[in-house]
ROKOL-674077 format. One record per residue (C-alpha): x, y negated, z; residue in one letter. Coordinates in steps of 0.02 Angstrom, whole numbers, plus 32768, in hexadecimal, padded with zeros to 4 digits. Layout:
<atoms>
XYZa ...
</atoms>
This chain:
<atoms>
5583CCFAC671i 5608CC84C6BCs 55E6CBF0C65Eh 559FCBA4C5BDc 55C5CB1DC554l 5540CAC7C4D9l 556DCA55C440y 54EECA13C3DCm 54E1C99DC343n 5484C908C381t 547BC8C1C2D1r 5439C963C275p 5496C977C1C4g 552AC9DDC181a 55A0C956C1A2g 5578C923C254g 55F0C94FC2E9a 55AAC9C3C369l 55A9C968C41Dr 55BCC9BAC4C6r 5512C9B3C519v 552ECA33C5ACy 55C9CA6EC5F6r 55E4CAD3C69Fp 55E3CA6EC73Ca 5671CAD5C77Es 571ACB18C73Fg 5781CA9AC6D0k 570CCA30C65Dp 578EC9BBC62Be 57D3CA50C5C5r 5742CA4DC553y 5736C9D3C4CBp 5699C951C4C0d 568DC972C407r 56A4C9EEC384l 56DAC990C2D7g 56C7C9D5C233s 577DCA10C22De 5769CA76C2CDn 5781CB31C2A6p 56E9CB6DC309l 5677CAFAC293r 56DDCB2DC1F9d 56C7CBE3C217y 5609CBE5C247f 55D7CB79C1BBr 5618CC0AC14Bn 55E2CCA4C1B7w 5541CC78C21Bp 552CCD08C299a 5548CD1AC359v 55F9CD45C370y 564BCDA5C404q 5707CD9BC42Ak 576ECE37C40Fk 56E7CEA5C3BBt 56DBCEFCC31Dg 565DCE88C2E0l 56D8CE2DC265l 570FCEBEC206t 577ACE7FC173g 5790CDC5C1B1r 5832CDDCC218g 586CCD2BC1F8a 57CDCCE5C22Eh 57C6CD62C2C6h 586DCD3EC304l 5857CC77C2FEr 57A4CC84C33Dl 57D9CCE8C3C9d 5860CC77C3FFd 57E2CBD9C3EEm 575FCC39C459l 57E6CC52C4E1a 5804CB98C4E7r 5745CB88C521y 5747CC13C597d 56C9CC62C51Ca 56A8CD13C4E9v 5613CCF8C47El 55DECC6FC409a 5521CC53C3CCv 5512CBEAC333p 546CCB95C308l 5462CB6DC247l 53D9CB1FC1EFf 53E0CB08C127e 54A0CB29C134g 54BDCAA6C1B6a 5509CAD3C25Dl 54A1CA6EC2D6n 54C8CAD1C384v 5550CB41C3C6l 5546CB9DC468i 55E8CBE0C4B5l 55D3CC52C541a 564FCC9CC5BAg 5658CD51C5FEe 55CFCDB0C65Bk 55E9CD96C70Bt 55E7CE4AC725g 567ECE5CC6A9g 5601CED4C637a 5603CEB7C573p 5571CE6EC51Af 5518CF04C4D1e 54DECF09C41Cp 5424CEEFC444e 5454CE55C4ABy 54BACE11C412i 541DCE39C3A0e 53A7CDE0C40Al 5421CD40C40Al 5419CD47C35Ae 5360CD43C35Bi 5362CCBFC3D8l 53E7CC4FC374a 5381CC56C2D6s 52E2CC1CC33Dh 534ACB9FC39Dg 5393CB5AC2F7a 52E0CB3DC2BEl 52B3CAF4C360a 5343CA78C362v 531DCA46C2B5e 5264CA2EC2D9n 528FC9BCC374a 5300C95BC301g 5271C94BC283a 51F2C91EC309y 526BC899C345r 527AC84EC297a 51C2C84CC280i 51B3C7FAC326e 522CC770C2EEr 51D2C761C243l 512AC74BC294n 517CC6C6C312q 51C9C66CC27Dd 511CC67EC21Dl 50BBC635C2B9e 5140C5A2C2C6n 5121C587C20Er 506FC580C221v 5077C51FC2B1a 50E8C49AC25Ee 506FC4A5C1C8r 4FDDC47EC235t 5037C3EEC282r 5057C3AFC1D5s 4FA8C3BEC1A4l 4F62C36DC245e 4FE1C2DAC22Et 4FABC2D2C16Ca 4EF1C2D6C18Dl 4F0CC252C220a 4F68C1D9C19Ae 4ED3C1FCC11Fk 4E50C1C5C1ADe 4EC4C133C1CFr 4ECBC108C10Et 4E0BC113C0FDl 4DEBC0ACC19Ee 4E5BC02AC155q 4E0DC03CC0A9l 4D64C01EC0FEv 4D9EBF8DC15Fr 4DE1BF3FC0BFs 4D48BF53C057e 4CE4BF07C0F0s 4D5EBE79C0F0l 4D47BE6FC03Ca 4C90BE60C043a 4CA0BDDEC0D6i 4D14BD77C064g 4CA2BD7EBFD8q 4C09BD43C049l 4C7BBCB4C0A0v 4C9EBC81BFEFa 4BF7BC76BFB0g 4BBABC21C050v 4C45BB9EC049a 4C28BB7FBF8Bh 4B69BB5EBFB5e 4B8DBAF0C03Cl 4C04BA8CBFD7n 4B80BA43BF6An 4B0CBA01BFE8p 4BA3B9BCC04Cl 4BE0B95FBFB4a 4B3AB90ABF9Ds 4B17B8D8C051v 4BC5B89EC053k 4BA7B833BFB5s 4B0CB7E7BFF4l 4B46B7CCC0A0l 4BDAB765C051q 4B5AB6FDBFE3s 4AF7B6D4C072a 4B8AB699C0D8r 4BCAB633C056e 4B23B5E7C03Ad 4B11B5BDC0EDl 4BBCB574C0F4e 4B88B4F9C063r 4AF0B4AFC0C1v 4AF5B3FAC0CFp 4B3EB3B6C170v 4A9FB362C19Ce 4A47B40CC1A1q 4ACAB46FC211p 4AC1B52FC21Bv 4ACFB57FC2C1d 4B89B5A8C2DAp 4B63B644C336d 4B0BB685C297l 4BA1B666C230l 4C11B6C4C2A5d 4B95B754C2A3d 4B94B75FC1E5l 4C56B75CC1ECr 4C62B7E5C26Bf 4BDEB845C207a 4C59B823C172d 4CE6B867C1D2r 4C89B8FEC20Ae 4C4CB923C155l 4D05B919C11Dd 4D32B9A2C1A5r 4CA0BA0DC16Aa 4CE3B9FBC0B9g 4D8FBA29C0F4g 4D52BAC9C146i 4CF0BB04C0B8v 4D85BADDC044s 4DEDBB46C0B5s 4D67BBCFC0B8l 4D68BBD9C003l 4E2CBBE2BFF8g 4E3CBC64C080l 4DAFBCCDC039s 4E01BCDFBF8Br 4DEBBD93BF61q 4E71BD9FBECCt 4EF7BDF3BF42q 4F79BE02BEBCt 4F72BD57BE84y 5015BCF5BEA6r 5020BC35BEA4e 508DBBA9BEE8p 504FBB9EBFA3v 5069BB0AC022d 5081BB59C0C8v 5052BAC1C11Fn 4FA7BAB7C0C4r 4F8EBB79C0F8v 4FACBB4EC1ABl 4F30BAC4C19Di 4EAEBB37C151a 4ECEBBAAC1D4a 4EB4BB30C25Bl 4E12BAF1C216r 4DD2BBA5C216v 4E06BBBFC2C4l 4DD1BB0EC306n 4D27BB6CC35An 4D93BBEAC3B7q 4E03BB6FC406y 4DAEBAC7C41Ck 4D5ABAEBC4BCr 4DEFBB33C506l 4E7EBAD7C566d 4F03BAFEC4CEv 4F6CBA74C48Dd 4FACBAA7C3D8i 503DBA42C3B7r 5062BA32C2F6k 5107BA0EC2AFt 50F8BA24C1F4f 5193B9EBC18At 5150B975C0FDp 5176B9A8C04Cg 519ABA5FC07Cl 51C0BABABFD7p 5136BB32BF94a 5150BBE2BFA7i 5107BC5FBF2Cm 5078BCCCBF71g 4FBDBCE0BF8Fn 4F68BC59BFEEf 4EE3BCCAC02As 4F56BD55C06Cn 4FCCBCCFC0B8l 4F2ABC80C10Cg 4EF6BD22C14Fq 4FA4BD36C199v 4FACBC84C1F0a 4EFCBCA0C23Bi 4F37BD46C290n 4FD2BD00C2D1i 4F85BC66C316i 4EE9BCC2C353g 4F5ABD40C3ABn 4FC3BCADC3F5a 4F19BC64C43Ai 4EE8BD17C486d 4F8DBD24C4DCa 4F8FBC88C535l 4F74BC9AC5F5p 4ECABC6EC62Av 4EA7BC26C578q 4F0EBB89C59Bn 4FB8BB4DC561g 501EBB10C4D0v 5033BB5BC429i 50BABB13C3B1d 50AFBB1AC2FEl 5144BAF0C2A4t 517FBAF4C1EAt 5221BAD2C1A7s 529FBB0AC121y 
</atoms>
């Protein structure tokens, strides 16, 4: 044949436009439209008469008006033969063919064969569209499964983190109970020793002048008394910082929280070349909070500051104000 035009519904459905997907490389291709809309006479005709049509033949007996208009339309496409491919009432493909190169007409057997091919071709085009739709559905399903998998992985990771935090919290709670118990047990003997030490020091200080006491002994007793005071302060801080009632709220002195935290951290920094400068505003208003929780915050902040010092030496400033 001299040339051929192929129009296809790239979006299957009764209302979709037929778009040109093939045209001859020679001749005047610009005269052939890129699409056949629903208002196009060719589409209007083949929706109602889905059969192979040959120009200027007797195949359209009784359809004179359509015959004349259709012949005129085919002439605009330099076509003498139109092959529609329909599926379930929808025109999906239209093939417009020019004259045979030898000038001979299309035989009835040829037309019949084209009708059979058009029927199978329409089914093939519909199947191809269905296959593309299935591919899109499969891809969409894969994307949803991948997204759901990522969501489940995120939820599982969050669950593991929560479980780890819960285990850590339980461990810290157990350690806090242990520390509180030990501190409480140390409190009583420390108080007893301090009482006895103070009594002995007072007795020695009242010794008559004619029986002088070694001054170094008194200094040692005073030093021991001061160390007992320090030990008692550490025990008191441990008792405060290990309190387990996390929801308990009370007026809290921030200065006292920092002093308690420094006592607990004393062993961590006392052998280091670290100068902790304390500038605490006296009479600081109390805040509502939990002494134990705020103490843990202070311990973490000061401990991180000590760890961040270069070569474990330097200055840390602790300041309170309002």
